[in-house]
C-alpha positions in Angstrom: 91.6 189.6 20.3 94.6 191.8 20.5 97.9 190.3 21.0 101.3 191.9 20.6 104.7 190.2 20.3 107.5 191.0 22.7 111.1 192.0 22.7 111.9 195.4 21.3 113.8 198.2 22.8 112.7 201.7 23.7 115.4 204.4 24.0 117.9 201.5 24.3 116.1 199.9 27.3 115.2 196.2 26.8 111.6 195.5 27.3 109.6 192.3 27.3 105.9 192.9 27.2 103.1 190.6 28.3 100.0 189.7 26.4 96.4 189.9 27.4 93.2 189.4 25.5 90.9 192.3 25.0 87.3 190.9 25.2 85.8 190.0 21.9 83.3 192.4 20.3 80.1 190.8 19.4 77.2 192.4 17.6 78.5 195.9 17.8 81.6 197.3 16.0 84.3 199.1 17.8 86.8 201.0 15.7 89.2 203.9 15.8 87.6 207.2 14.9 90.3 209.5 13.6 94.0 209.7 14.6 94.4 208.8 18.2 90.7 208.9 19.1 88.4 206.1 20.2 84.8 205.4 19.5 82.9 203.6 22.2 79.8 201.6 21.4 77.7 199.4 23.7 78.4 195.8 23.7 75.6 193.6 22.3 74.7 190.1 23.2 76.5 187.4 21.3 73.7 185.9 19.2 75.6 186.3 16.0 77.3 183.6 13.8 81.0 184.1 13.3 80.2 185.1 9.7 77.9 187.9 10.9 74.6 186.3 10.3 72.1 186.0 13.1 70.3 183.0 14.5 66.5 183.1 14.0 66.1 182.1 17.6 68.2 184.8 19.3 68.3 183.0 22.7 71.1 183.8 25.0 72.8 181.5 27.6 75.5 181.9 30.2 77.7 179.3 31.7 77.9 179.0 35.5 80.4 176.1 35.7 82.6 174.0 33.4 83.5 170.5 34.5 85.8 169.1 31.8 87.6 165.8 31.5 90.3 165.7 28.8 92.5 162.9 27.6 95.4 164.2 25.6 98.1 162.3 23.7 100.9 164.7 22.7 102.5 162.0 20.5 99.4 161.2 18.3 98.0 164.7 19.0 94.5 163.5 19.6 92.2 164.9 22.3 89.1 163.4 23.6 86.9 165.1 26.2 83.6 165.3 28.0 82.4 168.7 29.2 79.6 169.1 31.7 78.5 172.7 31.6 76.0 174.2 34.0 74.2 176.9 32.0 71.4 179.3 32.6 69.1 180.9 29.9 68.6 184.6 29.9 65.8 184.4 27.3 63.4 181.6 26.2 65.4 179.2 24.1 64.8 176.4 21.6 68.6 176.0 21.0 71.8 176.4 23.0 74.8 178.0 21.4 78.5 177.5 22.1 81.8 178.3 20.4 83.9 175.2 19.7 86.5 174.4 17.1 85.1 172.4 14.1 88.1 170.1 14.1 86.4 168.2 17.0 83.6 165.7 16.3 80.8 166.0 18.8 79.5 162.5 19.3 76.7 163.2 21.8 75.0 166.1 23.6 72.7 165.7 26.6 70.6 168.3 28.4 69.8 167.1 31.9 70.5 163.6 30.8 68.3 163.7 27.7 69.5 163.7 24.1 69.1 166.9 22.1 67.0 166.9 18.9 70.0 167.6 16.6 73.5 169.0 16.6 74.8 171.7 14.2 78.5 172.4 14.1 79.5 175.0 11.5 82.8 175.8 9.8 82.6 179.1 11.7 83.0 177.1 14.9 79.5 177.7 16.1 78.1 174.6 17.9 74.3 174.7 18.2 72.3 172.2 20.1 68.7 172.1 18.9 66.3 171.2 21.8 63.2 169.1 21.6 61.2 171.9 23.2 61.6 175.4 24.6 63.3 176.2 27.9 62.1 179.2 29.7 64.1 182.3 30.7 66.0 181.8 33.9 66.2 178.0 33.6 69.4 176.3 34.8 70.4 172.8 33.7 73.5 170.7 32.9 74.7 170.2 29.3 77.0 167.2 28.7 79.0 167.2 25.5 81.3 164.4 24.4 83.9 165.0 21.7 87.2 164.0 20.2 89.5 165.0 17.4 92.9 166.1 16.2 94.8 168.9 17.9 95.6 171.3 15.1 99.2 172.5 15.6 100.3 176.1 14.8 104.0 176.7 15.1 103.6 180.5 14.9 103.2 182.2 18.2 102.0 185.3 16.4 98.7 183.6 15.5 95.9 182.1 17.5 94.4 179.4 15.4 95.6 176.2 17.1 97.8 174.5 19.7 101.4 175.7 19.9 104.1 173.0 19.9 107.8 173.6 20.8 110.8 171.6 19.8 110.4 169.3 22.8 107.0 168.3 21.6 105.2 170.2 24.4 101.8 171.6 23.6 99.9 174.7 24.7 96.7 176.5 24.1 97.9 180.1 24.8 95.4 181.8 22.5 91.7 181.2 21.9 92.1 178.6 24.6 88.5 177.8 25.5 87.3 176.8 22.0 90.3 174.5 21.7 89.6 172.5 24.8 85.8 172.7 25.5 82.6 174.3 24.1 82.1 177.7 25.7 79.1 180.0 25.7 79.1 182.8 23.3 79.0 185.3 26.2 82.7 185.4 26.4 82.7 188.4 28.8 80.7 186.2 31.3 82.6 184.4 34.0 82.3 180.9 35.4 84.1 178.5 37.7 85.8 175.4 36.2 87.1 172.0 37.2 89.5 170.6 34.5 90.9 167.1 34.8 93.8 166.3 32.4 95.0 162.8 31.7 98.2 162.3 29.8 100.6 159.4 29.0 103.4 158.5 31.3 106.2 161.1 31.3 103.8 163.9 30.4 101.7 166.1 32.7 98.8 168.5 32.0 98.6 172.0 33.6 95.7 174.4 33.6 94.3 177.4 35.6 93.2 177.1 39.2 94.4 175.2 42.2 96.1 171.8 41.8 93.4 169.8 43.5 94.7 166.3 42.8 97.6 164.6 41.2 97.4 160.8 40.5 99.3 158.2 38.6 96.8 155.7 37.1 97.4 151.9 36.9 98.6 152.2 33.2 101.2 154.8 34.2 99.2 157.8 32.9 99.3 161.0 34.9 96.0 162.7 35.9 96.0 166.2 37.3 92.8 168.1 38.3 92.8 171.9 38.4 90.0 173.7 40.3 89.3 177.3 39.5 87.0 178.2 42.4 86.8 181.9 41.3 84.7 182.9 38.3 86.8 183.4 35.1 86.2 184.4 31.6 86.4 181.3 29.3 89.4 182.9 27.6 91.3 182.7 30.8 91.4 178.9 30.6 94.2 177.1 29.0 95.9 173.7 28.8 99.6 173.0 28.6 101.0 169.5 28.2 104.7 168.9 28.7 107.4 167.0 30.4 106.9 169.2 33.4 108.8 169.5 36.6 106.0 170.7 38.9 107.0 172.5 42.0 104.6 173.1 44.9 105.4 175.5 47.7 103.5 177.5 50.3 103.7 181.3 50.6 104.0 182.9 54.0 100.2 183.5 54.2 99.4 179.9 53.5 98.5 180.2 49.8 99.9 177.3 47.7 102.1 178.3 44.7 102.4 175.9 41.8 105.0 176.4 39.0 105.5 174.1 36.0 108.8 174.0 34.3 109.1 172.6 30.8 112.1 171.2 29.0 114.8 173.9 28.4 113.9 176.0 31.4 116.8 178.2 32.3 117.9 178.8 35.9 116.7 182.5 35.5 113.1 181.3 35.4 113.4 179.3 38.6 115.2 182.3 40.2 112.4 184.7 39.1 109.6 182.7 40.8 111.3 183.5 44.1 109.9 187.0 43.6 106.3 185.9 43.1 105.2 186.4 46.8 106.9 189.8 46.9 105.3 190.9 43.6 101.9 189.8 44.8 102.3 191.9 48.0 103.4 194.9 45.9 100.4 194.6 43.6 98.0 194.2 46.5 99.3 197.5 48.0 98.9 199.1 44.6 95.6 197.7 43.4 93.9 195.9 46.3 93.5 192.3 47.4 94.8 189.5 45.1 91.7 188.1 43.4 92.5 184.4 43.4 93.3 181.6 45.8 96.0 180.1 43.5 99.2 181.6 42.1 102.2 180.4 39.9 103.4 180.2 36.4 104.1 177.9 33.4 107.6 178.1 31.9 108.1 176.7 28.4 110.6 177.4 25.6 109.1 178.7 22.4 112.0 180.7 21.1 110.8 184.3 20.9 107.4 183.4 22.2 105.3 185.8 24.3 104.2 186.0 27.9 100.5 185.6 28.4 98.5 186.1 31.6 96.0 183.4 32.4 94.2 184.4 35.7 96.8 183.8 38.3 99.0 181.4 36.3 101.0 183.3 33.8 102.5 181.6 30.8 106.2 182.5 30.0 107.1 181.2 26.6 110.4 182.8 26.0 113.0 181.8 28.6 115.9 183.8 27.3 117.9 186.4 29.1 115.1 188.9 28.7 113.0 187.1 31.2 113.1 189.1 34.5 111.1 189.7 37.7 110.0 193.0 36.0 108.3 191.0 33.2 106.7 188.9 35.9 105.4 192.0 37.6 103.8 193.1 34.3 102.2 189.7 33.9 100.9 189.5 37.4 99.4 193.0 37.1 97.1 191.5 34.5 95.4 189.5 37.2 93.8 192.9 38.0 93.9 194.6 34.6 92.6 192.2 32.0 91.4 189.3 34.2 89.6 190.9 37.1 88.5 194.0 35.2 88.0 193.9 31.5 87.4 196.8 29.1 85.9 197.1 25.6 87.8 196.9 22.3 90.8 199.1 21.9 89.9 200.9 25.1 90.0 197.5 26.9 93.4 196.8 25.4 94.7 200.0 26.9 92.9 199.4 30.2 94.9 196.1 30.3 98.3 196.9 28.8 98.6 200.6 29.7 98.0 199.9 33.4 100.0 196.7 33.5 102.9 198.6 32.0 102.4 201.4 34.5 102.5 198.8 37.3 105.8 197.5 35.8 107.2 201.0 35.8 106.3 201.3 39.5 107.8 197.9 40.3 111.1 198.8 38.6 111.1 202.2 40.4 110.5 200.5 43.8 113.2 198.0 43.3 115.8 200.4 42.0 115.9 198.8 38.5 114.8 202.0 36.7 113.5 205.3 38.0 110.0 205.9 36.8 110.8 209.6 36.5 113.9 208.9 34.3 111.9 206.4 32.2 109.2 209.0 31.7 111.5 211.8 30.8 113.4 209.5 28.3 110.1 208.5 26.7 108.9 212.1 26.4 112.2 213.0 24.7 111.9 210.1 22.3 108.2 211.0 21.5 109.2 214.6 20.8 111.8 213.3 18.4 109.2 211.0 16.8 105.8 212.6 17.1 104.1 209.4 15.9 104.6 208.0 19.4 102.1 210.6 20.7 99.5 209.3 18.3 97.0 207.2 20.2 97.2 204.4 22.7 96.6 201.4 20.4 99.3 198.8 19.4 102.7 199.3 20.8 101.8 202.7 22.1 99.8 201.0 24.9 103.1 199.7 26.3 105.0 203.0 26.1 102.7 206.1 25.9 100.3 204.2 28.1 102.4 204.0 31.2 103.8 207.5 30.5 100.2 208.8 30.5 99.4 207.3 33.9 102.8 208.5 35.3 101.9 212.0 34.1 98.5 211.7 35.7 100.1 210.6 39.0 102.2 213.8 38.9 99.3 216.0 37.9 96.8 214.8 40.5 99.1 213.2 43.1 100.3 209.6 43.1 98.5 208.7 46.3 95.2 210.0 44.9 95.7 208.0 41.6 96.5 204.9 43.6 93.3 205.3 45.6 91.2 205.9 42.5 92.6 202.7 40.8 91.9 200.6 43.9 88.4 202.0 44.2 87.7 201.3 40.5 88.9 197.7 40.8 86.8 197.1 43.9 83.7 198.5 42.3 84.1 196.7 38.9 85.8 193.4 39.7 84.3 190.2 38.4 81.9 192.2 36.2 79.8 189.3 34.8 77.4 191.3 32.7 79.6 193.2 30.3 83.1 194.7 30.0 83.6 198.0 31.7 83.7 201.2 29.5 86.8 203.4 29.6 84.6 206.3 30.7 83.9 204.5 34.0 87.6 204.4 34.7 88.0 208.1 34.0 85.0 208.9 36.2 86.6 206.9 39.1 89.8 208.8 38.7 88.1 212.2 38.6 86.2 211.3 41.8 89.5 211.1 43.7 90.5 214.7 43.1 89.1 218.2 43.1 91.2 219.0 40.1 89.3 219.1 36.8 90.9 216.2 34.7 88.7 216.6 31.6 91.4 218.4 29.6 94.1 216.1 30.8 92.1 213.0 29.8 91.3 214.6 26.4 94.9 215.5 25.5 96.6 212.3 26.8 94.0 209.6 26.1 91.9 210.9 23.3 94.3 212.9 21.1 97.0 212.0 18.7 99.3 215.0 19.5 101.5 216.1 22.3 99.5 217.4 25.3 100.2 221.0 26.5 103.2 221.5 28.7 101.3 221.7 32.0 100.2 218.1 31.4 103.6 216.8 30.3 106.6 218.7 31.8 107.0 217.8 35.5 110.1 218.2 37.6 112.3 215.2 37.9 111.8 213.2 41.2 
């Protein structure tokens, strides 16, 4: 996965950038090929151990639905759970394969109510259920897995190896979330619905993705919240946060319920920013098409210089300092389209997510008078001319700076309305792709289809080159 930390400044302008996960690469390798160029390879099916070795039985399964019951104690840091997963085999199978952290002990596994022959759980986090017989391709059934174990704590928000814990003792699975809370199929690009019930001790509440379906106080004082994701999501979009949350529920003008969870240390600026959620959603719908989910909101927790992470309609804001603004929220919410709804491949997918979310942020700032997109673009070009390395490719930090500059330049070259139309068409035709991530070439083809201008040289020089494009693709009059 690709994650980048926040908070640096570009030409003196404070920026706070969101994070989104590029889909994992399985059997194929994707790597840069020369300065600023990308090599695209087809995505293979995930029948590979984490250490690179292949199962003898290369069966392949996909999840259709996850129903997960979790009990989490943030004091003892012990998690116990039961996951009922509706799966379908795409090939004949004698075993079923999942990804799940080895720290959890799997005590039982049933397939349609019958015990499996054996359970293999490797140090590489591969969980393999060996069946008593073979299931045929196209078979659907329920797998029930019961497990418990310690919640490994990782205090570093730069890594993705465990639960994050802040000074208030609140816990979060921002990264690699699915394998920390339930077994997920190896087809990480596949999407499924989920129903996640979180039970926590008195004074604590659990938050996840989806609609808040039910909130109950149990006889022993424990809190139980059920979150229902009725739209299909990548497993990586799931998360769990456990905190001393103040949960606010409200209804937007169109009737959609908004749920926001505020952890300890939340600043008034965070509560002020959520007032812009409805307006931001409407802006993004005008830009990219209909909002993809029937839930919306955010989770606000204090992790010092922690990042912001998009999780399918419920963004995680982990740094509540003065740098948190509605502009940052616009970037995050743009990831509901670029990163969640449509995913790309490898470094190309990283740019498809971050370049376009950053471009949406430029448009938001321009619309609201916070920063002219034209001025921001011209300042960035001047800074890149002074430091030619900024022209070199669209990986890493360049996705957040050269990326939106490239799409702004494209809007000037072909016309902003035509680019907007092309992006809406691309999302409509590729949304909820459940078979594989979408190649970058498909995005370029969709944009080309919206104009009679030949964009091939523009694409080559802005998106596949490590040097400054020619003047006709860069130098546009100020608007």
